[in-house]
ChimeraX commands (.cxc) that place a marker at each C-alpha (Angstrom):
marker #1 position -50.98,16.97,57.49 radius 0.5
marker #1 position -49.91,13.46,56.56 radius 0.5
marker #1 position -48.19,12.02,53.49 radius 0.5
marker #1 position -49.93,10.18,50.68 radius 0.5
marker #1 position -47.75,7.19,51.56 radius 0.5
marker #1 position -49.05,7.17,55.14 radius 0.5
marker #1 position -52.66,7.55,53.99 radius 0.5
marker #1 position -52.26,4.65,51.57 radius 0.5
marker #1 position -50.89,2.50,54.38 radius 0.5
marker #1 position -53.44,3.40,57.09 radius 0.5
marker #1 position -56.46,4.32,54.94 radius 0.5
marker #1 position -58.02,6.97,57.19 radius 0.5
marker #1 position -61.60,7.97,56.40 radius 0.5
marker #1 position -61.84,10.84,53.90 radius 0.5
marker #1 position -64.28,13.42,55.26 radius 0.5
marker #1 position -64.05,16.17,52.66 radius 0.5
marker #1 position -61.93,17.72,49.93 radius 0.5
marker #1 position -60.64,21.26,49.63 radius 0.5
marker #1 position -57.82,23.52,48.55 radius 0.5
marker #1 position -54.63,24.59,50.33 radius 0.5
marker #1 position -52.22,27.40,49.49 radius 0.5
marker #1 position -48.58,26.72,50.41 radius 0.5
marker #1 position -45.86,29.14,51.58 radius 0.5
marker #1 position -45.05,30.02,47.95 radius 0.5
marker #1 position -48.73,30.84,47.27 radius 0.5
marker #1 position -49.14,27.76,45.07 radius 0.5
marker #1 position -52.62,26.22,45.26 radius 0.5
marker #1 position -53.61,22.57,45.12 radius 0.5
marker #1 position -56.61,20.38,46.00 radius 0.5
marker #1 position -56.30,17.88,48.87 radius 0.5
marker #1 position -58.33,15.29,50.76 radius 0.5
marker #1 position -59.05,15.83,54.44 radius 0.5
marker #1 position -59.09,12.72,56.61 radius 0.5
marker #1 position -60.06,11.86,60.19 radius 0.5
marker #1 position -57.18,10.48,62.26 radius 0.5
marker #1 position -58.63,8.60,65.22 radius 0.5
marker #1 position -55.62,8.81,67.55 radius 0.5
marker #1 position -52.23,10.46,67.15 radius 0.5
marker #1 position -49.56,9.87,69.80 radius 0.5
marker #1 position -46.72,12.31,70.49 radius 0.5
marker #1 position -44.61,10.38,72.94 radius 0.5
marker #1 position -47.28,8.84,75.15 radius 0.5
marker #1 position -49.73,11.75,74.77 radius 0.5
marker #1 position -52.81,10.92,72.67 radius 0.5
marker #1 position -54.56,13.49,70.46 radius 0.5
marker #1 position -58.04,12.19,69.62 radius 0.5
marker #1 position -60.09,12.65,66.44 radius 0.5
marker #1 position -57.81,15.07,64.61 radius 0.5
marker #1 position -58.34,16.24,61.04 radius 0.5
marker #1 position -55.41,16.14,58.62 radius 0.5
marker #1 position -55.01,16.97,54.96 radius 0.5
marker #1 position -53.16,14.49,52.75 radius 0.5
marker #1 position -50.14,16.03,51.03 radius 0.5
marker #1 position -47.65,14.89,48.41 radius 0.5
marker #1 position -44.39,15.43,50.33 radius 0.5
marker #1 position -42.40,14.15,47.35 radius 0.5
marker #1 position -43.46,17.08,45.13 radius 0.5
marker #1 position -40.86,19.34,46.76 radius 0.5
marker #1 position -37.31,17.93,46.29 radius 0.5
marker #1 position -36.16,19.05,49.75 radius 0.5
marker #1 position -39.17,17.51,51.53 radius 0.5
marker #1 position -38.65,14.33,49.51 radius 0.5
marker #1 position -35.05,14.13,50.73 radius 0.5
marker #1 position -36.12,14.64,54.35 radius 0.5
marker #1 position -38.50,11.65,54.07 radius 0.5
marker #1 position -41.10,13.17,56.39 radius 0.5
marker #1 position -44.52,11.61,56.85 radius 0.5
marker #1 position -46.38,14.61,58.24 radius 0.5
marker #1 position -46.45,18.09,59.72 radius 0.5
marker #1 position -47.81,19.05,63.15 radius 0.5
marker #1 position -49.69,22.34,63.01 radius 0.5
marker #1 position -51.30,24.72,65.49 radius 0.5
marker #1 position -54.67,23.05,64.95 radius 0.5
marker #1 position -53.31,20.11,66.95 radius 0.5
marker #1 position -50.85,21.99,69.15 radius 0.5
marker #1 position -53.61,24.09,70.74 radius 0.5
marker #1 position -54.80,21.19,72.89 radius 0.5
marker #1 position -51.90,21.48,75.36 radius 0.5
marker #1 position -48.99,23.77,76.27 radius 0.5
marker #1 position -45.63,23.23,74.57 radius 0.5
marker #1 position -42.06,24.07,75.60 radius 0.5
marker #1 position -39.73,24.06,72.59 radius 0.5
marker #1 position -35.98,24.01,73.30 radius 0.5
marker #1 position -33.82,23.99,70.17 radius 0.5
marker #1 position -30.51,23.99,72.06 radius 0.5
marker #1 position -31.29,20.71,73.83 radius 0.5
marker #1 position -33.38,19.36,70.92 radius 0.5
marker #1 position -36.30,18.78,73.24 radius 0.5
marker #1 position -40.05,19.36,73.15 radius 0.5
marker #1 position -42.02,19.13,76.39 radius 0.5
marker #1 position -45.81,18.80,76.40 radius 0.5
marker #1 position -47.28,20.47,79.48 radius 0.5
marker #1 position -50.75,20.06,80.94 radius 0.5
marker #1 position -50.36,22.35,83.97 radius 0.5
marker #1 position -52.34,25.57,83.89 radius 0.5
marker #1 position -49.48,27.88,84.92 radius 0.5
marker #1 position -46.04,27.02,83.49 radius 0.5
marker #1 position -42.96,28.05,85.49 radius 0.5
marker #1 position -41.70,31.53,84.54 radius 0.5
marker #1 position -37.97,32.15,85.07 radius 0.5
marker #1 position -36.61,35.55,86.03 radius 0.5
marker #1 position -35.03,36.31,82.65 radius 0.5
marker #1 position -38.17,35.37,80.70 radius 0.5
marker #1 position -40.46,37.72,78.83 radius 0.5
marker #1 position -44.21,37.10,78.64 radius 0.5
marker #1 position -45.53,37.99,75.19 radius 0.5
marker #1 position -49.29,37.91,74.47 radius 0.5
marker #1 position -50.49,36.40,71.22 radius 0.5
marker #1 position -53.68,36.21,69.18 radius 0.5
marker #1 position -54.92,33.45,66.91 radius 0.5
marker #1 position -56.82,33.33,63.64 radius 0.5
marker #1 position -59.27,30.75,62.32 radius 0.5
marker #1 position -56.40,28.32,61.68 radius 0.5
marker #1 position -55.05,28.84,65.24 radius 0.5
marker #1 position -51.86,30.44,63.92 radius 0.5
marker #1 position -49.91,32.23,66.67 radius 0.5
marker #1 position -49.76,36.00,65.95 radius 0.5
marker #1 position -47.56,38.42,67.91 radius 0.5
marker #1 position -46.56,42.07,67.70 radius 0.5
marker #1 position -42.91,42.79,66.99 radius 0.5
marker #1 position -40.98,45.98,67.70 radius 0.5
marker #1 position -38.42,47.10,65.10 radius 0.5
marker #1 position -36.67,50.15,66.55 radius 0.5
marker #1 position -39.50,52.62,67.16 radius 0.5
marker #1 position -41.89,50.87,64.76 radius 0.5
marker #1 position -44.35,48.13,65.67 radius 0.5
marker #1 position -45.30,45.38,63.22 radius 0.5
marker #1 position -48.56,43.73,64.23 radius 0.5
marker #1 position -49.72,40.13,63.83 radius 0.5
marker #1 position -46.45,38.46,62.87 radius 0.5
marker #1 position -46.98,34.72,62.50 radius 0.5
marker #1 position -44.81,32.50,64.74 radius 0.5
marker #1 position -43.91,29.72,62.33 radius 0.5
marker #1 position -41.80,26.82,63.59 radius 0.5
marker #1 position -42.29,25.18,60.20 radius 0.5
marker #1 position -40.47,27.98,58.40 radius 0.5
marker #1 position -36.77,27.73,57.66 radius 0.5
marker #1 position -36.78,31.49,57.13 radius 0.5
marker #1 position -35.65,34.18,59.56 radius 0.5
marker #1 position -37.93,37.24,59.54 radius 0.5
marker #1 position -40.18,37.84,56.56 radius 0.5
marker #1 position -42.15,41.03,55.83 radius 0.5
marker #1 position -44.60,41.71,53.00 radius 0.5
marker #1 position -43.30,44.37,50.62 radius 0.5
marker #1 position -45.53,47.16,52.00 radius 0.5
marker #1 position -44.30,46.61,55.58 radius 0.5
marker #1 position -40.67,46.39,54.42 radius 0.5
marker #1 position -41.06,49.69,52.53 radius 0.5
marker #1 position -42.65,51.37,55.57 radius 0.5
marker #1 position -39.69,50.27,57.73 radius 0.5
marker #1 position -37.36,51.77,55.11 radius 0.5
marker #1 position -39.31,55.04,55.16 radius 0.5
marker #1 position -39.01,55.12,58.97 radius 0.5
marker #1 position -35.25,54.45,58.52 radius 0.5
marker #1 position -35.44,51.29,60.61 radius 0.5
marker #1 position -34.05,49.51,57.54 radius 0.5
marker #1 position -30.98,51.03,55.93 radius 0.5
marker #1 position -28.75,48.76,53.82 radius 0.5
marker #1 position -30.64,46.48,51.45 radius 0.5
marker #1 position -29.40,43.63,49.24 radius 0.5
marker #1 position -31.25,41.97,46.37 radius 0.5
marker #1 position -31.58,38.20,45.91 radius 0.5
marker #1 position -32.80,37.01,42.50 radius 0.5
marker #1 position -33.54,33.63,40.99 radius 0.5
marker #1 position -36.11,31.03,41.93 radius 0.5
marker #1 position -37.29,29.35,45.11 radius 0.5
marker #1 position -39.11,26.12,45.76 radius 0.5
marker #1 position -39.97,25.98,49.44 radius 0.5
marker #1 position -43.71,25.27,49.45 radius 0.5
marker #1 position -45.38,21.90,49.96 radius 0.5
marker #1 position -46.85,21.99,46.42 radius 0.5
marker #1 position -43.28,21.95,45.10 radius 0.5
marker #1 position -43.71,24.35,42.19 radius 0.5
marker #1 position -40.77,26.71,41.64 radius 0.5
marker #1 position -41.57,30.44,41.57 radius 0.5
marker #1 position -39.53,33.48,40.59 radius 0.5
marker #1 position -37.60,35.13,43.41 radius 0.5
marker #1 position -36.75,38.82,43.66 radius 0.5
marker #1 position -36.51,39.81,47.28 radius 0.5
marker #1 position -34.80,42.42,49.41 radius 0.5
marker #1 position -32.59,41.38,52.33 radius 0.5
marker #1 position -31.44,43.43,55.32 radius 0.5
marker #1 position -30.00,42.99,58.82 radius 0.5
marker #1 position -31.93,44.33,61.83 radius 0.5
marker #1 position -30.19,45.45,65.02 radius 0.5
marker #1 position -33.16,46.47,67.15 radius 0.5
marker #1 position -35.72,43.68,67.11 radius 0.5
marker #1 position -37.76,43.30,70.33 radius 0.5
marker #1 position -40.43,41.05,71.81 radius 0.5
marker #1 position -41.67,43.26,74.63 radius 0.5
marker #1 position -38.33,43.98,76.43 radius 0.5
marker #1 position -36.44,41.02,74.95 radius 0.5
marker #1 position -34.03,42.48,72.40 radius 0.5
marker #1 position -32.13,40.83,69.53 radius 0.5
marker #1 position -29.54,42.28,67.18 radius 0.5
marker #1 position -27.91,41.05,63.98 radius 0.5
marker #1 position -31.15,39.48,62.72 radius 0.5
marker #1 position -31.52,38.96,58.99 radius 0.5
marker #1 position -34.89,39.81,57.41 radius 0.5
marker #1 position -36.26,39.79,53.88 radius 0.5
marker #1 position -39.35,40.52,51.86 radius 0.5
marker #1 position -41.85,37.69,51.42 radius 0.5
marker #1 position -45.48,36.84,50.84 radius 0.5
marker #1 position -46.38,37.00,54.55 radius 0.5
marker #1 position -45.26,38.47,57.88 radius 0.5
marker #1 position -43.66,35.65,59.82 radius 0.5
marker #1 position -40.99,34.78,62.35 radius 0.5
marker #1 position -39.06,31.65,61.39 radius 0.5
marker #1 position -36.97,29.15,63.27 radius 0.5
marker #1 position -33.69,31.08,63.03 radius 0.5
marker #1 position -35.08,33.61,65.51 radius 0.5
marker #1 position -37.23,31.16,67.48 radius 0.5
marker #1 position -34.23,28.87,68.02 radius 0.5
marker #1 position -32.49,31.64,69.97 radius 0.5
marker #1 position -35.00,31.15,72.80 radius 0.5
marker #1 position -36.67,28.46,74.86 radius 0.5
marker #1 position -40.35,29.20,74.25 radius 0.5
marker #1 position -43.35,27.93,76.18 radius 0.5
marker #1 position -46.62,28.25,74.27 radius 0.5
marker #1 position -49.37,28.77,76.86 radius 0.5
marker #1 position -52.66,28.27,75.03 radius 0.5
marker #1 position -54.76,28.80,78.16 radius 0.5
marker #1 position -53.56,32.38,78.67 radius 0.5
marker #1 position -52.59,33.00,75.00 radius 0.5
marker #1 position -49.03,33.95,75.95 radius 0.5
marker #1 position -45.53,32.99,74.85 radius 0.5
marker #1 position -42.99,32.67,77.66 radius 0.5
marker #1 position -39.70,33.54,75.99 radius 0.5
marker #1 position -36.42,32.71,77.70 radius 0.5
marker #1 position -33.11,33.53,75.93 radius 0.5
marker #1 position -31.09,30.39,75.19 radius 0.5
marker #1 position -27.77,30.07,77.03 radius 0.5
marker #1 position -25.35,29.60,74.15 radius 0.5
marker #1 position -26.53,30.79,70.75 radius 0.5
marker #1 position -24.03,31.63,68.04 radius 0.5
marker #1 position -25.44,34.28,65.70 radius 0.5
marker #1 position -23.97,33.92,62.24 radius 0.5
marker #1 position -25.34,36.02,59.39 radius 0.5
marker #1 position -22.46,35.23,57.07 radius 0.5
marker #1 position -23.50,33.77,53.75 radius 0.5
marker #1 position -22.02,32.23,50.62 radius 0.5
marker #1 position -24.59,34.28,48.73 radius 0.5
marker #1 position -26.17,31.51,46.66 radius 0.5
marker #1 position -28.65,28.65,46.92 radius 0.5
marker #1 position -28.83,25.45,44.92 radius 0.5
marker #1 position -31.90,23.73,43.52 radius 0.5
marker #1 position -32.94,20.56,41.75 radius 0.5
marker #1 position -34.31,21.03,38.25 radius 0.5
marker #1 position -36.57,19.02,35.95 radius 0.5
marker #1 position -33.50,17.77,34.04 radius 0.5
marker #1 position -32.37,15.94,37.22 radius 0.5
marker #1 position -29.36,18.18,37.63 radius 0.5
marker #1 position -28.27,20.52,40.42 radius 0.5
marker #1 position -28.21,24.19,39.43 radius 0.5
marker #1 position -27.55,27.57,41.03 radius 0.5
marker #1 position -31.04,28.61,42.11 radius 0.5
marker #1 position -30.49,32.14,43.44 radius 0.5
marker #1 position -27.69,34.67,43.97 radius 0.5
marker #1 position -27.46,37.68,46.30 radius 0.5
marker #1 position -26.00,40.84,44.79 radius 0.5
marker #1 position -22.65,41.99,46.25 radius 0.5
marker #1 position -22.23,38.59,47.93 radius 0.5
marker #1 position -19.11,36.45,47.74 radius 0.5
marker #1 position -20.77,34.25,45.12 radius 0.5
marker #1 position -21.75,37.22,42.96 radius 0.5
marker #1 position -18.24,38.68,43.12 radius 0.5
marker #1 position -16.76,35.32,42.11 radius 0.5
marker #1 position -18.94,35.07,39.01 radius 0.5
marker #1 position -21.51,32.56,40.20 radius 0.5
marker #1 position -24.60,33.09,38.02 radius 0.5
marker #1 position -28.19,31.88,37.98 radius 0.5
marker #1 position -28.81,28.60,36.20 radius 0.5
marker #1 position -25.21,27.40,36.20 radius 0.5
marker #1 position -25.03,23.62,36.52 radius 0.5
marker #1 position -23.14,22.48,39.61 radius 0.5
marker #1 position -20.77,19.63,38.82 radius 0.5
marker #1 position -19.02,19.43,42.19 radius 0.5
marker #1 position -19.44,20.95,45.64 radius 0.5
marker #1 position -16.50,20.12,47.90 radius 0.5
marker #1 position -16.54,16.31,48.19 radius 0.5
marker #1 position -19.88,15.99,46.37 radius 0.5
marker #1 position -19.72,14.96,42.71 radius 0.5
marker #1 position -23.18,15.43,41.16 radius 0.5
marker #1 position -22.07,14.09,37.77 radius 0.5
marker #1 position -20.84,10.68,38.90 radius 0.5
marker #1 position -22.41,9.56,42.17 radius 0.5
marker #1 position -24.00,12.15,44.45 radius 0.5
marker #1 position -27.61,13.36,44.42 radius 0.5
marker #1 position -29.51,16.46,45.48 radius 0.5
marker #1 position -30.35,14.67,48.75 radius 0.5
marker #1 position -26.62,14.46,49.48 radius 0.5
marker #1 position -26.55,18.24,49.09 radius 0.5
marker #1 position -29.46,18.63,51.54 radius 0.5
marker #1 position -27.43,16.71,54.14 radius 0.5
marker #1 position -24.36,18.79,53.26 radius 0.5
marker #1 position -26.30,22.07,53.65 radius 0.5
marker #1 position -27.23,21.20,57.25 radius 0.5
marker #1 position -23.57,21.14,58.23 radius 0.5
marker #1 position -21.80,24.26,59.47 radius 0.5
marker #1 position -19.14,25.18,56.90 radius 0.5
marker #1 position -17.07,28.32,56.51 radius 0.5
marker #1 position -15.75,27.73,52.98 radius 0.5
marker #1 position -16.63,25.75,49.85 radius 0.5
marker #1 position -15.18,24.68,46.51 radius 0.5
marker #1 position -17.54,24.84,43.54 radius 0.5
marker #1 position -17.11,23.42,40.06 radius 0.5
marker #1 position -19.62,24.96,37.67 radius 0.5
marker #1 position -20.57,24.71,34.02 radius 0.5
marker #1 position -21.09,28.12,32.42 radius 0.5
marker #1 position -23.28,29.07,29.44 radius 0.5
marker #1 position -20.44,28.38,26.99 radius 0.5
marker #1 position -19.90,24.87,28.30 radius 0.5
marker #1 position -16.69,25.80,30.09 radius 0.5
marker #1 position -15.89,24.49,33.56 radius 0.5
marker #1 position -15.41,27.19,36.17 radius 0.5
marker #1 position -13.78,26.42,39.53 radius 0.5
marker #1 position -14.51,28.75,42.44 radius 0.5
marker #1 position -13.34,28.77,46.06 radius 0.5
marker #1 position -14.75,31.21,48.60 radius 0.5
marker #1 position -15.56,31.73,52.26 radius 0.5
marker #1 position -18.72,32.82,54.01 radius 0.5
marker #1 position -18.83,36.57,54.52 radius 0.5
marker #1 position -21.14,39.22,55.93 radius 0.5
marker #1 position -23.13,41.01,53.25 radius 0.5
marker #1 position -21.40,44.20,52.17 radius 0.5
marker #1 position -21.77,46.74,49.36 radius 0.5
marker #1 position -17.98,47.05,49.09 radius 0.5
marker link #1:1,2 radius 0.2
marker link #1:2,3 radius 0.2
marker link #1:3,4 radius 0.2
marker link #1:4,5 radius 0.2
marker link #1:5,6 radius 0.2
marker link #1:6,7 radius 0.2
marker link #1:7,8 radius 0.2
marker link #1:8,9 radius 0.2
marker link #1:9,10 radius 0.2
marker link #1:10,11 radius 0.2
marker link #1:11,12 radius 0.2
marker link #1:12,13 radius 0.2
marker link #1:13,14 radius 0.2
marker link #1:14,15 radius 0.2
marker link #1:15,16 radius 0.2
marker link #1:16,17 radius 0.2
marker link #1:17,18 radius 0.2
marker link #1:18,19 radius 0.2
marker link #1:19,20 radius 0.2
marker link #1:20,21 radius 0.2
marker link #1:21,22 radius 0.2
marker link #1:22,23 radius 0.2
marker link #1:23,24 radius 0.2
marker link #1:24,25 radius 0.2
marker link #1:25,26 radius 0.2
marker link #1:26,27 radius 0.2
marker link #1:27,28 radius 0.2
marker link #1:28,29 radius 0.2
marker link #1:29,30 radius 0.2
marker link #1:30,31 radius 0.2
marker link #1:31,32 radius 0.2
marker link #1:32,33 radius 0.2
marker link #1:33,34 radius 0.2
marker link #1:34,35 radius 0.2
marker link #1:35,36 radius 0.2
marker link #1:36,37 radius 0.2
marker link #1:37,38 radius 0.2
marker link #1:38,39 radius 0.2
marker link #1:39,40 radius 0.2
marker link #1:40,41 radius 0.2
marker link #1:41,42 radius 0.2
marker link #1:42,43 radius 0.2
marker link #1:43,44 radius 0.2
marker link #1:44,45 radius 0.2
marker link #1:45,46 radius 0.2
marker link #1:46,47 radius 0.2
marker link #1:47,48 radius 0.2
marker link #1:48,49 radius 0.2
marker link #1:49,50 radius 0.2
marker link #1:50,51 radius 0.2
marker link #1:51,52 radius 0.2
marker link #1:52,53 radius 0.2
marker link #1:53,54 radius 0.2
marker link #1:54,55 radius 0.2
marker link #1:55,56 radius 0.2
marker link #1:56,57 radius 0.2
marker link #1:57,58 radius 0.2
marker link #1:58,59 radius 0.2
marker link #1:59,60 radius 0.2
marker link #1:60,61 radius 0.2
marker link #1:61,62 radius 0.2
marker link #1:62,63 radius 0.2
marker link #1:63,64 radius 0.2
marker link #1:64,65 radius 0.2
marker link #1:65,66 radius 0.2
marker link #1:66,67 radius 0.2
marker link #1:67,68 radius 0.2
marker link #1:68,69 radius 0.2
marker link #1:69,70 radius 0.2
marker link #1:70,71 radius 0.2
marker link #1:71,72 radius 0.2
marker link #1:72,73 radius 0.2
marker link #1:73,74 radius 0.2
marker link #1:74,75 radius 0.2
marker link #1:75,76 radius 0.2
marker link #1:76,77 radius 0.2
marker link #1:77,78 radius 0.2
marker link #1:78,79 radius 0.2
marker link #1:79,80 radius 0.2
marker link #1:80,81 radius 0.2
marker link #1:81,82 radius 0.2
marker link #1:82,83 radius 0.2
marker link #1:83,84 radius 0.2
marker link #1:84,85 radius 0.2
marker link #1:85,86 radius 0.2
marker link #1:86,87 radius 0.2
marker link #1:87,88 radius 0.2
marker link #1:88,89 radius 0.2
marker link #1:89,90 radius 0.2
marker link #1:90,91 radius 0.2
marker link #1:91,92 radius 0.2
marker link #1:92,93 radius 0.2
marker link #1:93,94 radius 0.2
marker link #1:94,95 radius 0.2
marker link #1:95,96 radius 0.2
marker link #1:96,97 radius 0.2
marker link #1:97,98 radius 0.2
marker link #1:98,99 radius 0.2
marker link #1:99,100 radius 0.2
marker link #1:100,101 radius 0.2
marker link #1:101,102 radius 0.2
marker link #1:102,103 radius 0.2
marker link #1:103,104 radius 0.2
marker link #1:104,105 radius 0.2
marker link #1:105,106 radius 0.2
marker link #1:106,107 radius 0.2
marker link #1:107,108 radius 0.2
marker link #1:108,109 radius 0.2
marker link #1:109,110 radius 0.2
marker link #1:110,111 radius 0.2
marker link #1:111,112 radius 0.2
marker link #1:112,113 radius 0.2
marker link #1:113,114 radius 0.2
marker link #1:114,115 radius 0.2
marker link #1:115,116 radius 0.2
marker link #1:116,117 radius 0.2
marker link #1:117,118 radius 0.2
marker link #1:118,119 radius 0.2
marker link #1:119,120 radius 0.2
marker link #1:120,121 radius 0.2
marker link #1:121,122 radius 0.2
marker link #1:122,123 radius 0.2
marker link #1:123,124 radius 0.2
marker link #1:124,125 radius 0.2
marker link #1:125,126 radius 0.2
marker link #1:126,127 radius 0.2
marker link #1:127,128 radius 0.2
marker link #1:128,129 radius 0.2
marker link #1:129,130 radius 0.2
marker link #1:130,131 radius 0.2
marker link #1:131,132 radius 0.2
marker link #1:132,133 radius 0.2
marker link #1:133,134 radius 0.2
marker link #1:134,135 radius 0.2
marker link #1:135,136 radius 0.2
marker link #1:136,137 radius 0.2
marker link #1:137,138 radius 0.2
marker link #1:138,139 radius 0.2
marker link #1:139,140 radius 0.2
marker link #1:140,141 radius 0.2
marker link #1:141,142 radius 0.2
marker link #1:142,143 radius 0.2
marker link #1:143,144 radius 0.2
marker link #1:144,145 radius 0.2
marker link #1:145,146 radius 0.2
marker link #1:146,147 radius 0.2
marker link #1:147,148 radius 0.2
marker link #1:148,149 radius 0.2
marker link #1:149,150 radius 0.2
marker link #1:150,151 radius 0.2
marker link #1:151,152 radius 0.2
marker link #1:152,153 radius 0.2
marker link #1:153,154 radius 0.2
marker link #1:154,155 radius 0.2
marker link #1:155,156 radius 0.2
marker link #1:156,157 radius 0.2
marker link #1:157,158 radius 0.2
marker link #1:158,159 radius 0.2
marker link #1:159,160 radius 0.2
marker link #1:160,161 radius 0.2
marker link #1:161,162 radius 0.2
marker link #1:162,163 radius 0.2
marker link #1:163,164 radius 0.2
marker link #1:164,165 radius 0.2
marker link #1:165,166 radius 0.2
marker link #1:166,167 radius 0.2
marker link #1:167,168 radius 0.2
marker link #1:168,169 radius 0.2
marker link #1:169,170 radius 0.2
marker link #1:170,171 radius 0.2
marker link #1:171,172 radius 0.2
marker link #1:172,173 radius 0.2
marker link #1:173,174 radius 0.2
marker link #1:174,175 radius 0.2
marker link #1:175,176 radius 0.2
marker link #1:176,177 radius 0.2
marker link #1:177,178 radius 0.2
marker link #1:178,179 radius 0.2
marker link #1:179,180 radius 0.2
marker link #1:180,181 radius 0.2
marker link #1:181,182 radius 0.2
marker link #1:182,183 radius 0.2
marker link #1:183,184 radius 0.2
marker link #1:184,185 radius 0.2
marker link #1:185,186 radius 0.2
marker link #1:186,187 radius 0.2
marker link #1:187,188 radius 0.2
marker link #1:188,189 radius 0.2
marker link #1:189,190 radius 0.2
marker link #1:190,191 radius 0.2
marker link #1:191,192 radius 0.2
marker link #1:192,193 radius 0.2
marker link #1:193,194 radius 0.2
marker link #1:194,195 radius 0.2
marker link #1:195,196 radius 0.2
marker link #1:196,197 radius 0.2
marker link #1:197,198 radius 0.2
marker link #1:198,199 radius 0.2
marker link #1:199,200 radius 0.2
marker link #1:200,201 radius 0.2
marker link #1:201,202 radius 0.2
marker link #1:202,203 radius 0.2
marker link #1:203,204 radius 0.2
marker link #1:204,205 radius 0.2
marker link #1:205,206 radius 0.2
marker link #1:206,207 radius 0.2
marker link #1:207,208 radius 0.2
marker link #1:208,209 radius 0.2
marker link #1:209,210 radius 0.2
marker link #1:210,211 radius 0.2
marker link #1:211,212 radius 0.2
marker link #1:212,213 radius 0.2
marker link #1:213,214 radius 0.2
marker link #1:214,215 radius 0.2
marker link #1:215,216 radius 0.2
marker link #1:216,217 radius 0.2
marker link #1:217,218 radius 0.2
marker link #1:218,219 radius 0.2
marker link #1:219,220 radius 0.2
marker link #1:220,221 radius 0.2
marker link #1:221,222 radius 0.2
marker link #1:222,223 radius 0.2
marker link #1:223,224 radius 0.2
marker link #1:224,225 radius 0.2
marker link #1:225,226 radius 0.2
marker link #1:226,227 radius 0.2
marker link #1:227,228 radius 0.2
marker link #1:228,229 radius 0.2
marker link #1:229,230 radius 0.2
marker link #1:230,231 radius 0.2
marker link #1:231,232 radius 0.2
marker link #1:232,233 radius 0.2
marker link #1:233,234 radius 0.2
marker link #1:234,235 radius 0.2
marker link #1:235,236 radius 0.2
marker link #1:236,237 radius 0.2
marker link #1:237,238 radius 0.2
marker link #1:238,239 radius 0.2
marker link #1:239,240 radius 0.2
marker link #1:240,241 radius 0.2
marker link #1:241,242 radius 0.2
marker link #1:242,243 radius 0.2
marker link #1:243,244 radius 0.2
marker link #1:244,245 radius 0.2
marker link #1:245,246 radius 0.2
marker link #1:246,247 radius 0.2
marker link #1:247,248 radius 0.2
marker link #1:248,249 radius 0.2
marker link #1:249,250 radius 0.2
marker link #1:250,251 radius 0.2
marker link #1:251,252 radius 0.2
marker link #1:252,253 radius 0.2
marker link #1:253,254 radius 0.2
marker link #1:254,255 radius 0.2
marker link #1:255,256 radius 0.2
marker link #1:256,257 radius 0.2
marker link #1:257,258 radius 0.2
marker link #1:258,259 radius 0.2
marker link #1:259,260 radius 0.2
marker link #1:260,261 radius 0.2
marker link #1:261,262 radius 0.2
marker link #1:262,263 radius 0.2
marker link #1:263,264 radius 0.2
marker link #1:264,265 radius 0.2
marker link #1:265,266 radius 0.2
marker link #1:266,267 radius 0.2
marker link #1:267,268 radius 0.2
marker link #1:268,269 radius 0.2
marker link #1:269,270 radius 0.2
marker link #1:270,271 radius 0.2
marker link #1:271,272 radius 0.2
marker link #1:272,273 radius 0.2
marker link #1:273,274 radius 0.2
marker link #1:274,275 radius 0.2
marker link #1:275,276 radius 0.2
marker link #1:276,277 radius 0.2
marker link #1:277,278 radius 0.2
marker link #1:278,279 radius 0.2
marker link #1:279,280 radius 0.2
marker link #1:280,281 radius 0.2
marker link #1:281,282 radius 0.2
marker link #1:282,283 radius 0.2
marker link #1:283,284 radius 0.2
marker link #1:284,285 radius 0.2
marker link #1:285,286 radius 0.2
marker link #1:286,287 radius 0.2
marker link #1:287,288 radius 0.2
marker link #1:288,289 radius 0.2
marker link #1:289,290 radius 0.2
marker link #1:290,291 radius 0.2
marker link #1:291,292 radius 0.2
marker link #1:292,293 radius 0.2
marker link #1:293,294 radius 0.2
marker link #1:294,295 radius 0.2
marker link #1:295,296 radius 0.2
marker link #1:296,297 radius 0.2
marker link #1:297,298 radius 0.2
marker link #1:298,299 radius 0.2
marker link #1:299,300 radius 0.2
marker link #1:300,301 radius 0.2
marker link #1:301,302 radius 0.2
marker link #1:302,303 radius 0.2
marker link #1:303,304 radius 0.2
marker link #1:304,305 radius 0.2
marker link #1:305,306 radius 0.2
marker link #1:306,307 radius 0.2
marker link #1:307,308 radius 0.2
marker link #1:308,309 radius 0.2
marker link #1:309,310 radius 0.2
marker link #1:310,311 radius 0.2
marker link #1:311,312 radius 0.2
marker link #1:312,313 radius 0.2
marker link #1:313,314 radius 0.2
marker link #1:314,315 radius 0.2
marker link #1:315,316 radius 0.2
marker link #1:316,317 radius 0.2
marker link #1:317,318 radius 0.2
marker link #1:318,319 radius 0.2
marker link #1:319,320 radius 0.2
marker link #1:320,321 radius 0.2
marker link #1:321,322 radius 0.2
marker link #1:322,323 radius 0.2
marker link #1:323,324 radius 0.2
marker link #1:324,325 radius 0.2
marker link #1:325,326 radius 0.2
marker link #1:326,327 radius 0.2
view
């Protein structure tokens, strides 16, 4: 997909119109255009179709100032090696990529949109057709029925509830959030095992970048396999402050969601509270939501919050990241 700004500048030929449904299940109509040549590095992709999206509708995407998204429809034309640790993507045109001794070869299937679908082992249970989604900032997401089945099989034990709103889709419309969160200790791709992996309920079954970034993955479209090699130095950190912030229609920063039994919940952080300050950020006088987006990408172990409660009183809170616990 490309941004409306880019389409206005380059004026690609509109070939049709249609509807898309974003990750929050919000629907919108879009134009599809023909892009004659797209270069990634020096590699040309010829005569690709893209839909034109309003990337400013979602406050986070607006802050990131992106002009497009590369999807599997384009990626399928060559093999890709994606290495998060070294921040490097390699496009490969050889038929048989090099397979290192500690790698695992995982077969995948595709659907009509060329999404990459793999089977995932959770303890003794197998979850089929999980979508490999490099565009997702999530960890592991299961639809409610799969999550409940894993609970019945006792592969999921402790569960925490996150309530509030979320606004992660490209359409940008906020939706109500009421999801269950757990931590998995027996997640496997074939014989490649991971522990301490956070998962939650969601609208679809997908594997997000938090898991994918723990490996160097080669996508081999010729053989429909993923070559997964564990990354050398990955720090797994499931600690959380227990809250998220969002940007509202009144141009203010508010508490968007809170996880029960989290540090934030125990400290009295509640949904809808206006955030006046967050550490060095002052949202009343000079800082914006985009400053928070930059702040959120930094690794921090503690924060100071200054909040406005329902009675108009200012509440100051200091807390550290902690593992989720019922205690």
